N, C-alpha and C positions, 0 to 999 in steps of 0.2 A: 193296433198292431194284429196281425192275421198269419198264422203259421198253418201248414198242411203237412202231415205226415202221409206219403203214400207206401202202403204196405203195415198190415196191422199184425206181422208176426212178433215173435220175442224181440228184435231189434226195434221194429218200429213202434210196438206198444211202449217199451221200456224207453224210447226216445220222448215219446209223448207223454209219459209219467213224469220225466224228469222236467220237460219244457213246462208242464202245469203248475207242478209243485214249485217251480223257481218264480212262478208268474210273470214270464217272459212274454204272453201275448194274453189279449183280450179274448180271442177266440183260437180255438186249435180244432181243425179239422185231421179225423183219422179215417182213412179210406183204404179199402181193400176190395177184391174180385170176389171173395167168398162170401156167399151172402149170410149176413148177420153177424159176422165176425168182429167188422171194427165197430159196429152198433153196441154189440155186447161188452167189449172192451170198454168203450167209451163211458157206457153207464156205470160200469164197475168202477173207473177211475172216478168220474163224479160224484160216487158215494162216499169217497174218499175226502172229498173237498172240504165237508163241515168237520172233518176228524184232523186234517191238517193245515185247514185255514187259508185255502186258495180259492180265489174268485175266477178264474180261467173257466170259460164256456167249453166244453169239449163235445164235439159233435161227431158221431160215426156216420159214415155211409159206403154202401155197397155200389160201388164203380159209378158214382153219381158225381160228375166233376163240377157239374154246377155249383154244388156245395163249396167248393174250393176258390169259387170267384172272389178276386181281391186279395189274394194270399201275397203277403210281403215276402215270405221266406218258404220255400217246398223242399221237402226233405224224401227223397228217393230211396226206398230200401227194397223195392220189388225185386224179384228175381228167384231163380231157382239155386239151391247148392248143387255142387258138383256130386253126381251120385257114381257110385261104382260101376266100371264099364263106360262112363261117359267120356268121351273125349274132350280136349280143350275146345277144339272149333265147335263140337255141339253145345257146350256148355255158353260159349260166346254168343253163338247163332241164337239160341235160345232167348238169353237175356238181353241181346242186344234189340231182339223185337219188343222184349217187355218195355225196357227204359225207353226205346225211340217211342211207344206208342203212350207211355205215361207221360213224357214230356210234351209231346204234340197237344195232348188233351190238357194238361196243366195250363200251358200257354195260350191256349185259346181264352181260359178265363182269367189268367192272371199273366198278362205278358211283359210287367215289369218285376216279375218275382226273381229274388237270387235264387238257384237252384242247388242243393247239397246232394251229392251222390254219393250212396254207401252202396250200391248194389255192386255183386263182384262178376268179373275181376273188376275191380274198382277202377284203376287206371285206364283200362280201356273203356269202361262204360262212362267216365269221365271225359274222354276224349271224343267218343262217339257223339256224346251231348255237345260238346264243344263245336264240333263240327258240322252238325246237323241242324241244331237248333235256330241258328241265327240270332241267338242269344249272346250281348256283350260278353267276351270272355272274362272279365273280373267278376262276373255275377256267376259264374259255374265252379263250384268247388268240391273237389273229392276229399272224403273227410279222414281217410286211412294215416295218414301220418300222426295225428293227433293220437289217435289209439294206440298207435305202434310206440310213440314216444311216452306215452304213460305206462306203458308195458316196460319200458326200457327202465323208467324211473323207480318203477316197482322190483327189478330184479336188482339195480343199484341199492334201494334201501334195503335188501335182503343182506347183501354182500355188507354192507356198511353198518347195518342194524341202527339205521335212522329213520326219521320221518320222510316219507316220499314228498310231502310239502315241502322239505327242505331242500330238495335238488331241483337243479335245472339240467334237462339234458333233451335232446332231438335226435329223433330218426329221420333221415331223407331217403331218397330213391323210391324205386316201388313199393308197393303194399302187397308183398309177398314173401315166402320163407327164404327165397334165395336171393330177392331184389332189394331189400331194404337196408340201410347203412346206419347202424346205431354210430353216433360221432362221439365216440368216447373220450375224443381228445378234447372236446368243448362241454364235457359234462362237468358241472360243478356241485359241490356241497356248500350252500351259504357262501358262493362265490370263491371258495377254494377248489381248483381241480380235483377231482375224484382220484386222477391217476396219482395225487400224493399220497394215498390213504390204501390203495389197491395194488396188488403185486400184477406183473404182466398176464400170470395164469388166471388171475382173479378177473380182470379186465377181459381176458378172452372169452371166459366161462360166460359172465353177465352178456356179453355182444351175442355169445351163441343161443343162450337161453332166451334172448329177447326177440332173435330171430325166428325161432321157432313158437314163441309165444302163443300164438293162435292156435297152431297144430297141437301143443301141450294141452289146452283146453278141452279141444275138440276129441283127444283121445281119452281124457279124464271123465267127460260128461256125455260123450256121444253125440255132440252136435256143435255149431259154433255158439262163442259165447255173445251174452246180451246186455248184461249189466254197464262194462267197461264200454263197449260202443255205444249203448245209450246215452251215457255219460259224456262220452266223447260229441256225441251230435248236439247233445244239448249245450256243451261249453263254447261250441262253434256257433251255434244259434244265438246264444247270449252275446256273444262279441258282435254280431251283428245288429241285432236289433237295440242293443244298447250303446254301439257304437264304442265298444271299449277300446278299440286298437291292438287288440291281444296279438302277440305274436307266436302263431301257430304254424308247424309242418303241415302243408296241406297239398294235395294234388291239382296242380294248375297248369296252365298253357304256358310253355315257355317258348319266348323268340330270343334265340341267343343267350338268355342267362344260363349260366353252368354250363355253358357250350352246348346247348342243346336246342333244337328246332323241331315244329312239328310234332309236338308230344306234350301231353300231360303228366306229370310226375311230381313227387312231394319234395318241396324245398320250403325254405322259412319265409312265412308271407304275413303282413298286418292285415288284421281282418277287423272291418268296421262295417259303416251302413252301407257301404256302396260294394259290398262283397270283399274281394281280396284287393286291397290297395296299393301293395307296394311289396316286391320280393325283394328280400335282404341277403345279401351274398356273403357267405361264411367263409371265404377265402379257403377254399379246400387246399389240401396240399397233393403231391403228385399223386399219393397211394388211394387218397379219398377221390379224387376225381377219375381216377381210373376205375374205382368201383362204381362210381356214378353213372360213367360211361357205358359199363358192362351193364348196369341195372336198367340204361335206357335201351340198349341194344335188346333186352329180353322184354321188355314192355312193347318196343316197337314190333317185336315178331308177332306179340298178341294182336296188336292193333292191325297187323297186316291182314288177319284173318276177317276182319270186317270188309275187307274189298271183295270178297269172294261170297259175301250174303247178296 
């Protein structure tokens, strides 16, 4: 099994580290456009192998896609963060060119790879990859919902004073502060609805805190998070390479599911060796469906920018 991570920044390197530690593949390629960055981080990680007891071979490369040949799974973290004064259109334009180029280069050497998109704006970059790559839609997955759901569990655990591992909670919709939908009605604590333990006010606070979870971290540390995103990607990779059939919220192509077409959006999906294998219908109520439709409209507006490029 071979996995490639494109982008050796904080998220990409943390993703690679998690994958190697869990021994999810025999070979892991870390690739970046910056001279020496991927090589240096790969050597650094390989020097932990004797201490941590893993045998994954980690190879760093500067823009050499030939080294990614034969990858089973490819993670794309490449792209620029939004800078002060940069418009949404400028961010999408810049990152669309990067993601499109990365995808083309990857598929030249690994035409059967499952592609995981992390680059922002994630929903739009996933849609771009799906509509331009020619890859089967089940083999293109946007990561965001797994991360948002993990943050949801964190805030629920704080409110309930319990272990996050005992919670089951999911976030659907777009991967953004105003587009994600934490489904509090479906959240459970060891099979008991969390609504049995939390007041309406507490539930509202958990939902609100979850929706600004990424922005909260950016404000505190001055940049985007990397530990939880890296762990989220690794969990997704694990379910693919081990065919675990995990049920995750992921950004995937919708063809009528949840009332939407021609869009990539976060919904519950079964993840296995073939990528995403099944969309699970959570039977949204009227209010939840309205929020989902609103989220889809916002993401579709971002996708429309692609038509101008």
